[in-house]
C-alpha positions, 0 to 999 in steps of 0.5 A, a space after each residue: 514529482 520532484 527529484 524523479 528521474 526522466 525514465 521513471 517519473 514515479 520514482 523519487 529519492 530524497 537527498 535533503 539533509 534530514 537529521 533523522 528518519 523521524 524528521 520525514 514523519 508521514 509518508 504517502 503511498 498513491 494508487 494511480 489511474 490514468 496519471 491521476 492519484 485516485 486513492 492514497 494511504 498515509 502513515 508514519 515512516 517509522 512503520 517501514 524502517 525494518 530492513 527485513 520488512 514483512 508483507 504489510 496490508 494497507 487500506 487505501 482511502 479514495 482521493 475525494 478531490 479527484 472523485 474517481 473512487 467515491 465509496 471508501 470500500 472500493 478504494 482497495 487494499 494492497 500488500 506491500 513490503 517496503 524498507 526505508 533506509 536511513 543513510 545518515 544513520 546507517 550509511 549507504 544501502 546495497 539491496 542487491 547483496 541482501 538475501 532477504 530482498 532477493 526472495 520473491 513473495 508468495 503470490 497467494 497466501 496459504 489456503 485456509 477453510 473458514 466457516 462462518 455462521 451469520 445470525 443476522 445481516 442487512 443491506 448486503 450487495 446482491 450476487 448479480 446486477 439485477 438484484 434477483 440472486 442471493 447476496 454475497 457475505 
């Protein structure tokens, strides 16, 4: 990865002279396995400009060129909290002084009880590998 420090090759900082954060446009977040980018998410950088970012759930897409994950539903979902700071507009950021970023995220969301009434369903995956058990909903 370009501009990556030798002790952390997955970290990258850009120092290009962008006029504004919107000039960057689209960002990519990768899920890596065995050194390869097997799944990705792409979206506009403007979704991550809040300095007090909330937890955001993103759905990955499989990288079909790699072929490690073949079905879209197996690519995964991950919860992230990212804030991209525009140094040109706002000056340098000192995240260590932010009370917000010092807080840890909850490991699990609050528990809720959900009742579902299923009227019809088809092609549901079986609850076991033999296919003899009841399917999952």
